[in-house]
N, CA, C and O atoms as a Tinker XYZ file with bonds, in Angstrom:
   428  protein
     1  N      0.766000   -0.989000    0.220000    73     2
     2  CA     0.051000    0.093000    0.088000    64     1     3
     3  C      0.869000    1.237000    0.018000    63     2     4     5
     4  O      1.931000    1.304000    0.637000    81     3
     5  N      0.351000    2.330000   -0.849000    73     3     6
     6  CA     1.245000    3.812000   -0.681000    64     5     7
     7  C      0.989000    3.954000    0.418000    63     6     8     9
     8  O     -0.150000    3.730000    0.828000    81     7
     9  N      1.992000    4.374000    1.224000    73     7    10
    10  CA     2.390000    5.042000    2.707000    64     9    11
    11  C      1.731000    6.617000    2.693000    63    10    12    13
    12  O      1.004000    7.203000    3.496000    81    11
    13  N      2.507000    7.127000    1.029000    73    11    14
    14  CA     2.639000    8.285000    0.796000    64    13    15
    15  C      0.802000    8.753000    0.902000    63    14    16    17
    16  O      0.351000    9.791000    1.387000    81    15
    17  N      0.250000    7.937000    0.459000    73    15    18
    18  CA    -1.282000    8.149000    0.353000    64    17    19
    19  C     -2.096000    8.241000    1.448000    63    18    20    21
    20  O     -2.924000    9.140000    1.592000    81    19
    21  N     -1.831000    7.037000    2.505000    73    19    22
    22  CA    -2.070000    7.235000    3.885000    64    21    23
    23  C     -1.774000    8.601000    4.264000    63    22    24    25
    24  O     -2.562000    9.545000    4.317000    81    23
    25  N     -0.752000    8.587000    4.476000    73    23    26
    26  CA    -0.169000    9.921000    5.284000    64    25    27
    27  C     -0.743000   11.035000    5.285000    63    26    28    29
    28  O     -0.904000   11.799000    6.236000    81    27
    29  N     -1.251000   11.212000    3.588000    73    27    30
    30  CA    -1.691000   12.130000    2.984000    64    29    31
    31  C     -2.903000   13.063000    3.667000    63    30    32    33
    32  O     -3.155000   14.196000    4.078000    81    31
    33  N     -3.602000   11.387000    3.426000    73    31    34
    34  CA    -5.151000   11.201000    4.024000    64    33    35
    35  C     -5.679000   11.900000    5.203000    63    34    36    37
    36  O     -6.599000   12.681000    5.447000    81    35
    37  N     -4.230000   10.997000    6.176000    73    35    38
    38  CA    -4.467000   11.476000    7.809000    64    37    39
    39  C     -4.009000   13.011000    8.080000    63    38    40    41
    40  O     -4.474000   13.559000    9.079000    81    39
    41  N     -3.284000   13.599000    7.393000    73    39    42
    42  CA    -2.614000   15.056000    7.468000    64    41    43
    43  C     -4.199000   15.727000    6.802000    63    42    44    45
    44  O     -4.604000   16.748000    7.355000    81    43
    45  N     -4.844000   15.285000    5.922000    73    43    46
    46  CA    -5.859000   16.234000    5.427000    64    45    47
    47  C     -7.037000   16.518000    6.299000    63    46    48    49
    48  O     -7.547000   17.591000    6.621000    81    47
    49  N     -7.501000   14.642000    6.756000    73    47    50
    50  CA    -8.124000   15.017000    7.887000    64    49    51
    51  C     -8.162000   15.451000    9.008000    63    50    52    53
    52  O     -9.186000   15.923000    9.503000    81    51
    53  N     -6.820000   15.348000    9.720000    73    51    54
    54  CA    -6.603000   16.428000   10.810000    64    53    55
    55  C     -6.841000   17.749000   10.309000    63    54    56    57
    56  O     -7.587000   18.398000   11.042000    81    55
    57  N     -6.483000   18.278000    9.401000    73    55    58
    58  CA    -6.863000   19.750000    8.982000    64    57    59
    59  C     -8.230000   19.837000    8.627000    63    58    60    61
    60  O     -8.826000   20.913000    8.584000    81    59
    61  N     -8.744000   18.751000    8.375000    73    59    62
    62  CA   -10.665000   19.254000    8.335000    64    61    63
    63  C    -10.878000   19.338000    9.639000    63    62    64    65
    64  O    -11.527000   20.343000    9.932000    81    63
    65  N    -10.559000   18.617000   10.600000    73    63    66
    66  CA   -11.317000   18.041000   11.984000    64    65    67
    67  C    -10.791000   19.719000   12.593000    63    66    68    69
    68  O    -11.384000   20.173000   13.572000    81    67
    69  N    -10.190000   20.155000   12.239000    73    67    70
    70  CA    -9.352000   22.150000   12.628000    64    69    71
    71  C    -10.469000   22.962000   12.138000    63    70    72    73
    72  O    -11.261000   23.550000   12.874000    81    71
    73  N    -10.493000   22.965000   10.765000    73    71    74
    74  CA   -11.402000   23.681000   10.011000    64    73    75
    75  C    -12.768000   23.663000   10.018000    63    74    76    77
    76  O    -13.585000   24.522000    9.688000    81    75
    77  N    -12.916000   22.329000   10.529000    73    75    78
    78  CA   -14.451000   22.035000   10.830000    64    77    79
    79  C    -14.574000   22.891000   12.215000    63    78    80    81
    80  O    -15.328000   23.848000   12.043000    81    79
    81  N    -14.129000   22.830000   13.332000    73    79    82
    82  CA   -14.030000   23.404000   14.568000    64    81    83
    83  C    -14.145000   25.021000   14.754000    63    82    84    85
    84  O    -14.605000   25.667000   15.696000    81    83
    85  N    -13.690000   25.353000   13.789000    73    83    86
    86  CA   -13.103000   27.004000   13.467000    64    85    87
    87  C    -14.582000   27.364000   12.906000    63    86    88    89
    88  O    -15.202000   28.339000   13.331000    81    87
    89  N    -15.156000   26.378000   11.790000    73    87    90
    90  CA   -16.263000   26.976000   10.915000    64    89    91
    91  C    -17.555000   26.721000   11.763000    63    90    92    93
    92  O    -18.625000   27.289000   11.543000    81    91
    93  N    -17.340000   25.804000   12.756000    73    91    94
    94  CA   -18.592000   25.766000   13.958000    64    93    95
    95  C    -18.780000   27.240000   14.732000    63    94    96    97
    96  O    -19.783000   27.943000   14.852000    81    95
    97  N    -17.478000   27.411000   15.182000    73    95    98
    98  CA   -17.592000   28.882000   16.285000    64    97    99
    99  C    -17.950000   29.931000   15.051000    63    98   100   101
   100  O    -18.913000   30.596000   15.434000    81    99
   101  N    -17.571000   30.313000   13.797000    73    99   102
   102  CA   -17.860000   31.448000   13.167000    64   101   103
   103  C    -18.988000   31.425000   13.052000    63   102   104   105
   104  O    -19.564000   32.504000   13.193000    81   103
   105  N    -20.169000   29.675000   12.618000    73   103   106
   106  CA   -21.233000   30.219000   12.263000    64   105   107
   107  C    -22.156000   30.388000   12.872000    63   106   108   109
   108  O    -23.257000   30.723000   12.436000    81   107
   109  N    -21.755000   30.114000   14.361000    73   107   110
   110  CA   -22.393000   30.414000   15.731000    64   109   111
   111  C    -22.209000   31.896000   16.138000    63   110   112   113
   112  O    -23.011000   32.493000   16.855000    81   111
   113  N    -21.015000   32.471000   15.588000    73   111   114
   114  CA   -21.017000   34.153000   15.819000    64   113   115
   115  C    -21.847000   35.000000   14.718000    63   114   116   117
   116  O    -22.465000   36.039000   14.947000    81   115
   117  N    -21.750000   34.450000   13.682000    73   115   118
   118  CA   -22.178000   35.061000   12.399000    64   117   119
   119  C    -24.084000   35.111000   12.996000    63   118   120   121
   120  O    -24.835000   36.063000   13.206000    81   119
   121  N    -24.265000   33.755000   13.090000    73   119   122
   122  CA   -25.387000   33.580000   13.729000    64   121   123
   123  C    -26.264000   34.734000   14.817000    63   122   124   125
   124  O    -27.284000   35.422000   14.780000    81   123
   125  N    -25.019000   34.398000   15.861000    73   123   126
   126  CA   -25.848000   35.459000   17.003000    64   125   127
   127  C    -25.404000   36.815000   16.620000    63   126   128   129
   128  O    -25.974000   37.643000   17.330000    81   127
   129  N    -24.510000   37.412000   15.669000    73   127   130
   130  CA   -24.375000   38.562000   15.371000    64   129   131
   131  C    -26.020000   38.744000   14.327000    63   130   132   133
   132  O    -26.654000   39.741000   14.675000    81   131
   133  N    -26.539000   38.105000   13.434000    73   131   134
   134  CA   -27.593000   38.460000   13.058000    64   133   135
   135  C    -28.622000   38.342000   13.699000    63   134   136   137
   136  O    -29.537000   38.951000   13.145000    81   135
   137  N    -29.034000   37.657000   14.959000    73   135   138
   138  CA   -29.972000   37.764000   15.781000    64   137   139
   139  C    -30.090000   39.076000   16.519000    63   138   140   141
   140  O    -31.099000   39.754000   16.710000    81   139
   141  N    -28.618000   39.327000   16.960000    73   139   142
   142  CA   -28.605000   40.564000   17.771000    64   141   143
   143  C    -28.721000   41.784000   17.299000    63   142   144   145
   144  O    -28.625000   42.832000   17.937000    81   143
   145  N    -29.018000   41.581000   15.687000    73   143   146
   146  CA   -29.116000   42.844000   14.720000    64   145   147
   147  C    -30.566000   42.994000   13.976000    63   146   148   149
   148  O    -30.898000   43.807000   13.112000    81   147
   149  N    -31.511000   41.686000   14.744000    73   147   150
   150  CA   -32.989000   41.297000   13.927000    64   149   151
   151  C    -32.899000   41.192000   12.388000    63   150   152   153
   152  O    -33.578000   41.820000   11.576000    81   151
   153  N    -31.690000   40.051000   12.079000    73   151   154
   154  CA   -31.649000   40.084000   10.874000    64   153   155
   155  C    -31.857000   38.653000   10.198000    63   154   156   157
   156  O    -31.157000   37.730000   10.616000    81   155
   157  N    -32.551000   38.473000    9.427000    73   155   158
   158  CA   -32.593000   37.153000    8.738000    64   157   159
   159  C    -32.004000   36.770000    7.561000    63   158   160   161
   160  O    -32.055000   35.640000    7.075000    81   159
   161  N    -31.375000   37.846000    7.056000    73   159   162
   162  CA   -30.332000   37.360000    5.927000    64   161   163
   163  C    -29.744000   38.325000    5.488000    63   162   164   165
   164  O    -30.402000   39.312000    5.158000    81   163
   165  N    -28.119000   38.312000    5.339000    73   163   166
   166  CA   -27.677000   39.381000    4.970000    64   165   167
   167  C    -26.808000   38.708000    3.738000    63   166   168   169
   168  O    -26.282000   37.600000    3.845000    81   167
   169  N    -26.719000   39.619000    2.423000    73   167   170
   170  CA   -25.918000   39.374000    1.179000    64   169   171
   171  C    -25.431000   40.055000    0.938000    63   170   172   173
   172  O    -25.777000   41.181000    1.296000    81   171
   173  N    -23.972000   39.816000   -0.046000    73   171   174
   174  CA   -22.714000   40.254000   -0.129000    64   173   175
   175  C    -22.038000   39.858000   -1.767000    63   174   176   177
   176  O    -21.331000   38.863000   -1.929000    81   175
   177  N    -22.265000   40.464000   -2.485000    73   175   178
   178  CA   -21.727000   39.947000   -3.581000    64   177   179
   179  C    -20.378000   39.799000   -3.552000    63   178   180   181
   180  O    -19.818000   39.415000   -4.579000    81   179
   181  N    -19.756000   40.027000   -2.587000    73   179   182
   182  CA   -18.507000   39.408000   -2.202000    64   181   183
   183  C    -18.353000   38.041000   -1.131000    63   182   184   185
   184  O    -17.394000   37.283000   -1.279000    81   183
   185  N    -19.069000   37.871000   -0.372000    73   183   186
   186  CA   -19.187000   36.743000    0.338000    64   185   187
   187  C    -20.439000   36.089000    0.386000    63   186   188   189
   188  O    -20.850000   35.615000    1.445000    81   187
   189  N    -20.977000   36.033000   -0.494000    73   187   190
   190  CA   -22.871000   35.389000   -0.911000    64   189   191
   191  C    -23.331000   35.734000    0.297000    63   190   192   193
   192  O    -22.784000   36.391000    1.182000    81   191
   193  N    -24.607000   35.126000    0.244000    73   191   194
   194  CA   -25.753000   35.263000    1.490000    64   193   195
   195  C    -26.087000   34.212000    2.641000    63   194   196   197
   196  O    -26.598000   33.149000    2.289000    81   195
   197  N    -25.863000   34.409000    3.829000    73   195   198
   198  CA   -26.129000   33.661000    4.894000    64   197   199
   199  C    -27.395000   34.485000    5.770000    63   198   200   201
   200  O    -27.503000   35.669000    6.092000    81   199
   201  N    -28.284000   33.299000    5.992000    73   199   202
   202  CA   -29.640000   33.187000    6.263000    64   201   203
   203  C    -29.838000   32.536000    7.659000    63   202   204   205
   204  O    -29.110000   31.611000    8.018000    81   203
   205  N    -30.576000   32.901000    8.241000    73   203   206
   206  CA   -31.229000   32.759000    9.736000    64   205   207
   207  C    -32.062000   31.465000    8.805000    63   206   208   209
   208  O    -32.988000   31.746000    8.045000    81   207
   209  N    -31.541000   29.956000    9.016000    73   207   210
   210  CA   -32.678000   29.172000    8.958000    64   209   211
   211  C    -32.864000   28.694000   10.325000    63   210   212   213
   212  O    -32.112000   28.790000   11.295000    81   211
   213  N    -34.454000   27.957000   10.162000    73   211   214
   214  CA   -35.242000   27.178000   10.676000    64   213   215
   215  C    -35.555000   26.010000   10.717000    63   214   216   217
   216  O    -36.010000   25.738000    9.606000    81   215
   217  N    -35.584000   24.978000   11.480000    73   215   218
   218  CA   -35.995000   23.690000   11.211000    64   217   219
   219  C    -36.527000   23.451000   12.647000    63   218   220   221
   220  O    -36.234000   23.778000   13.797000    81   219
   221  N    -37.476000   22.700000   11.982000    73   219   222
   222  CA   -38.842000   22.127000   13.000000    64   221   223
   223  C    -38.630000   20.629000   13.418000    63   222   224   225
   224  O    -38.278000   19.911000   12.482000    81   223
   225  N    -38.734000   20.178000   14.312000    73   223   226
   226  CA   -38.510000   18.891000   15.079000    64   225   227
   227  C    -39.869000   18.949000   15.473000    63   226   228   229
   228  O    -40.597000   19.844000   15.902000    81   227
   229  N    -40.049000   17.405000   15.132000    73   227   230
   230  CA   -41.509000   17.127000   15.759000    64   229   231
   231  C    -41.330000   15.603000   16.913000    63   230   232   233
   232  O    -40.484000   14.711000   16.959000    81   231
   233  N    -42.342000   15.836000   17.573000    73   231   234
   234  CA   -42.142000   14.701000   19.163000    64   233   235
   235  C    -43.681000   14.610000   19.090000    63   234   236   237
   236  O    -44.553000   15.429000   19.379000    81   235
   237  N    -43.759000   12.741000   18.380000    73   235   238
   238  CA   -45.049000   12.100000   18.263000    64   237   239
   239  C    -45.721000   11.789000   19.433000    63   238   240   241
   240  O    -45.224000   11.935000   20.549000    81   239
   241  N    -47.178000   11.234000   19.151000    73   239   242
   242  CA   -47.452000   10.721000   20.337000    64   241   243
   243  C    -46.916000    9.391000   20.418000    63   242   244   245
   244  O    -46.193000    8.920000   19.541000    81   243
   245  N    -47.314000    8.682000   21.624000    73   243   246
   246  CA   -46.985000    7.319000   21.490000    64   245   247
   247  C    -47.777000    6.404000   20.548000    63   246   248   249
   248  O    -47.145000    5.515000   19.977000    81   247
   249  N    -49.096000    6.526000   20.323000    73   247   250
   250  CA   -49.701000    5.844000   18.878000    64   249   251
   251  C    -48.233000    5.702000   17.799000    63   250   252   253
   252  O    -47.515000    4.793000   17.382000    81   251
   253  N    -48.332000    7.271000   17.664000    73   251   254
   254  CA   -47.400000    7.014000   16.145000    64   253   255
   255  C    -46.111000    6.742000   16.644000    63   254   256   257
   256  O    -45.563000    6.239000   15.664000    81   255
   257  N    -45.270000    6.762000   17.573000    73   255   258
   258  CA   -44.086000    5.807000   18.291000    64   257   259
   259  C    -44.694000    4.457000   18.011000    63   258   260   261
   260  O    -44.007000    3.913000   17.146000    81   259
   261  N    -45.401000    3.919000   18.274000    73   259   262
   262  CA   -45.670000    2.295000   18.407000    64   261   263
   263  C    -46.087000    1.869000   16.896000    63   262   264   265
   264  O    -46.039000    0.673000   16.611000    81   263
   265  N    -46.448000    2.708000   16.030000    73   263   266
   266  CA   -46.458000    2.528000   14.445000    64   265   267
   267  C    -45.005000    2.162000   14.047000    63   266   268   269
   268  O    -44.562000    1.061000   13.719000    81   267
   269  N    -44.455000    3.200000   14.141000    73   267   270
   270  CA   -43.240000    3.396000   13.882000    64   269   271
   271  C    -42.339000    1.840000   14.076000    63   270   272   273
   272  O    -41.661000    1.238000   13.244000    81   271
   273  N    -42.636000    1.513000   15.457000    73   271   274
   274  CA   -42.017000    0.471000   15.990000    64   273   275
   275  C    -42.225000   -0.842000   15.236000    63   274   276   277
   276  O    -41.369000   -1.720000   15.122000    81   275
   277  N    -43.535000   -0.876000   14.705000    73   275   278
   278  CA   -44.424000   -1.982000   13.978000    64   277   279
   279  C    -43.668000   -2.233000   12.587000    63   278   280   281
   280  O    -43.552000   -3.342000   12.066000    81   279
   281  N    -43.008000   -0.638000   11.897000    73   279   282
   282  CA   -42.841000   -0.845000   10.926000    64   281   283
   283  C    -41.336000   -1.058000   10.882000    63   282   284   285
   284  O    -40.787000   -1.661000    9.959000    81   283
   285  N    -40.759000   -0.590000   11.816000    73   283   286
   286  CA   -39.492000   -1.248000   11.717000    64   285   287
   287  C    -39.244000   -2.825000   11.644000    63   286   288   289
   288  O    -38.606000   -3.433000   10.785000    81   287
   289  N    -39.966000   -3.378000   12.859000    73   287   290
   290  CA   -40.234000   -4.919000   13.057000    64   289   291
   291  C    -40.359000   -5.714000   11.530000    63   290   292   293
   292  O    -39.721000   -6.670000   11.087000    81   291
   293  N    -41.566000   -4.817000   10.872000    73   291   294
   294  CA   -41.681000   -5.548000    9.510000    64   293   295
   295  C    -40.796000   -5.159000    8.794000    63   294   296   297
   296  O    -41.003000   -5.836000    7.787000    81   295
   297  N    -39.980000   -4.573000    8.592000    73   295   298
   298  CA   -38.790000   -4.023000    7.740000    64   297   299
   299  C    -37.347000   -5.289000    8.061000    63   298   300   301
   300  O    -36.452000   -5.732000    7.341000    81   299
   301  N    -37.678000   -5.474000    9.264000    73   299   302
   302  CA   -36.565000   -6.350000    9.613000    64   301   303
   303  C    -37.242000   -7.849000    9.492000    63   302   304   305
   304  O    -36.463000   -8.744000    9.819000    81   303
   305  N    -38.539000   -8.276000    9.085000    73   303   306
   306  CA   -39.126000   -9.451000    9.127000    64   305   307
   307  C    -38.588000   -9.672000    7.185000    63   306   308   309
   308  O    -37.937000  -10.590000    6.686000    81   307
   309  N    -38.944000   -8.935000    6.788000    73   307   310
   310  CA   -38.725000   -8.692000    4.819000    64   309   311
   311  C    -37.350000   -8.892000    5.120000    63   310   312   313
   312  O    -36.951000   -9.906000    4.549000    81   311
   313  N    -36.275000   -8.208000    5.934000    73   311   314
   314  CA   -35.039000   -8.267000    5.284000    64   313   315
   315  C    -34.702000  -10.146000    5.817000    63   314   316   317
   316  O    -33.972000  -10.919000    5.196000    81   315
   317  N    -35.272000  -10.382000    6.750000    73   315   318
   318  CA   -34.684000  -11.764000    6.819000    64   317   319
   319  C    -34.974000  -12.605000    5.996000    63   318   320   321
   320  O    -34.103000  -13.396000    5.633000    81   319
   321  N    -36.438000  -12.678000    5.407000    73   319   322
   322  CA   -37.307000  -13.248000    4.603000    64   321   323
   323  C    -36.435000  -13.434000    3.102000    63   322   324   325
   324  O    -36.185000  -14.450000    2.453000    81   323
   325  N    -36.148000  -12.210000    2.901000    73   323   326
   326  CA   -35.240000  -11.965000    1.617000    64   325   327
   327  C    -36.204000  -11.094000    0.921000    63   326   328   329
   328  O    -35.653000  -10.362000    0.100000    81   327
   329  N    -37.568000  -10.950000    1.013000    73   327   330
   330  CA   -38.484000  -10.115000    0.250000    64   329   331
   331  C    -37.569000   -8.731000    0.111000    63   330   332   333
   332  O    -37.245000   -8.317000   -1.002000    81   331
   333  N    -37.159000   -8.014000    1.409000    73   331   334
   334  CA   -36.562000   -6.437000    1.251000    64   333   335
   335  C    -35.260000   -6.853000    0.293000    63   334   336   337
   336  O    -34.640000   -7.895000    0.505000    81   335
   337  N    -34.971000   -6.098000   -0.590000    73   335   338
   338  CA   -34.038000   -5.850000   -1.921000    64   337   339
   339  C    -32.652000   -4.855000   -1.277000    63   338   340   341
   340  O    -32.778000   -3.631000   -1.277000    81   339
   341  N    -31.629000   -5.369000   -0.856000    73   339   342
   342  CA   -30.885000   -4.528000   -0.427000    64   341   343
   343  C    -29.783000   -3.819000   -1.419000    63   342   344   345
   344  O    -29.545000   -4.468000   -2.438000    81   343
   345  N    -29.129000   -2.669000   -1.277000    73   343   346
   346  CA   -28.065000   -2.408000   -2.357000    64   345   347
   347  C    -26.790000   -2.062000   -1.574000    63   346   348   349
   348  O    -26.785000   -1.274000   -0.628000    81   347
   349  N    -25.882000   -2.605000   -1.963000    73   347   350
   350  CA   -24.250000   -1.637000   -1.281000    64   349   351
   351  C    -23.709000   -1.069000   -1.930000    63   350   352   353
   352  O    -23.651000   -1.196000   -3.153000    81   351
   353  N    -23.115000   -0.206000   -1.176000    73   351   354
   354  CA   -22.377000    1.007000   -2.104000    64   353   355
   355  C    -20.673000    0.667000   -1.096000    63   354   356   357
   356  O    -20.571000    0.523000    0.123000    81   355
   357  N    -19.743000    0.632000   -1.969000    73   355   358
   358  CA   -18.544000    1.194000   -1.457000    64   357   359
   359  C    -17.622000    2.587000   -0.799000    63   358   360   361
   360  O    -17.668000    3.671000   -1.381000    81   359
   361  N    -17.047000    2.448000    0.091000    73   359   362
   362  CA   -16.377000    3.866000    0.423000    64   361   363
   363  C    -15.633000    3.630000    1.497000    63   362   364   365
   364  O    -15.922000    2.598000    2.103000    81   363
   365  N    -14.572000    4.412000    2.010000    73   363   366
   366  CA   -13.571000    4.362000    2.455000    64   365   367
   367  C    -14.142000    4.853000    3.936000    63   366   368   369
   368  O    -15.060000    5.648000    4.134000    81   367
   369  N    -13.346000    4.163000    4.905000    73   367   370
   370  CA   -14.093000    4.193000    6.588000    64   369   371
   371  C    -12.727000    4.368000    6.995000    63   370   372   373
   372  O    -11.825000    3.604000    6.652000    81   371
   373  N    -12.555000    5.512000    7.827000    73   371   374
   374  CA   -11.000000    5.776000    8.742000    64   373   375
   375  C    -11.367000    6.278000    9.908000    63   374   376   377
   376  O    -12.207000    7.136000   10.178000    81   375
   377  N    -10.560000    5.576000   10.659000    73   375   378
   378  CA   -10.469000    5.775000   11.942000    64   377   379
   379  C     -9.098000    6.435000   12.591000    63   378   380   381
   380  O     -8.150000    5.870000   12.046000    81   379
   381  N     -8.765000    7.129000   13.268000    73   379   382
   382  CA    -7.711000    7.980000   13.205000    64   381   383
   383  C     -7.176000    6.895000   14.640000    63   382   384   385
   384  O     -7.814000    6.439000   15.589000    81   383
   385  N     -5.565000    6.766000   14.189000    73   383   386
   386  CA    -4.662000    5.759000   15.015000    64   385   387
   387  C     -4.733000    5.986000   16.463000    63   386   388   389
   388  O     -4.372000    5.101000   17.238000    81   387
   389  N     -5.185000    7.136000   16.883000    73   387   390
   390  CA    -5.679000    6.914000   18.562000    64   389   391
   391  C     -6.536000    6.215000   18.759000    63   390   392   393
   392  O     -6.403000    5.371000   19.645000    81   391
   393  N     -7.724000    6.295000   18.022000    73   391   394
   394  CA    -8.891000    5.438000   18.139000    64   393   395
   395  C     -8.465000    3.856000   17.940000    63   394   396   397
   396  O     -8.980000    3.239000   18.873000    81   395
   397  N     -7.868000    3.135000   17.251000    73   395   398
   398  CA    -7.475000    2.032000   16.845000    64   397   399
   399  C     -6.815000    1.118000   18.168000    63   398   400   401
   400  O     -5.977000    1.566000   18.951000    81   399
   401  N     -7.342000   -0.123000   18.210000    73   399   402
   402  CA    -6.704000   -0.608000   19.555000    64   401   403
   403  C     -4.929000   -0.837000   19.013000    63   402   404   405
   404  O     -4.367000   -0.704000   17.927000    81   403
   405  N     -4.477000   -1.229000   20.362000    73   403   406
   406  CA    -3.073000   -1.562000   20.091000    64   405   407
   407  C     -2.563000   -2.598000   19.811000    63   406   408   409
   408  O     -1.352000   -2.819000   19.772000    81   407
   409  N     -3.627000   -3.507000   19.537000    73   407   410
   410  CA    -3.171000   -4.959000   19.035000    64   409   411
   411  C     -3.707000   -5.034000   17.280000    63   410   412   413
   412  O     -3.494000   -6.038000   16.600000    81   411
   413  N     -4.189000   -4.193000   16.911000    73   411   414
   414  CA    -4.560000   -4.085000   15.558000    64   413   415
   415  C     -3.347000   -4.705000   14.403000    63   414   416   417
   416  O     -2.251000   -4.197000   14.643000    81   415
   417  N     -3.329000   -5.288000   13.696000    73   415   418
   418  CA    -2.438000   -5.397000   12.676000    64   417   419
   419  C     -2.393000   -4.534000   11.464000    63   418   420   421
   420  O     -3.250000   -4.542000   10.580000    81   419
   421  N     -1.273000   -3.750000   11.494000    73   419   422
   422  CA    -1.533000   -2.930000   10.142000    64   421   423
   423  C     -0.891000   -3.844000    8.878000    63   422   424   425
   424  O      0.162000   -4.479000    8.921000    81   423
   425  N     -1.712000   -3.745000    7.872000    73   423   426
   426  CA    -1.182000   -4.516000    6.617000    64   425   427
   427  C     -0.284000   -3.356000    5.528000    63   426   428
   428  O      0.218000   -3.757000    4.478000    81   427
């Protein structure tokens, strides 16, 4: 296996985590700034558009929750019987070396 590729991926993953954390902090600051100024949106030809978005979450009644559980069971039964058809995709899974158990074998 090409060690350079692996090293580059690990380096980028670490940089990505740092950037994501910075982005999270900036997102909160921008959102608070918009709210403090009673703005829902700010548009800039240079930076684009920043909008306060709203997401609605729902808490369902026990009756609906029970129905959801029945559907989950029905799905599992169809999987077991072979009625349900699976599709499989391939992707790369990466775990930081600090998470990997010390007894792992490297290839």
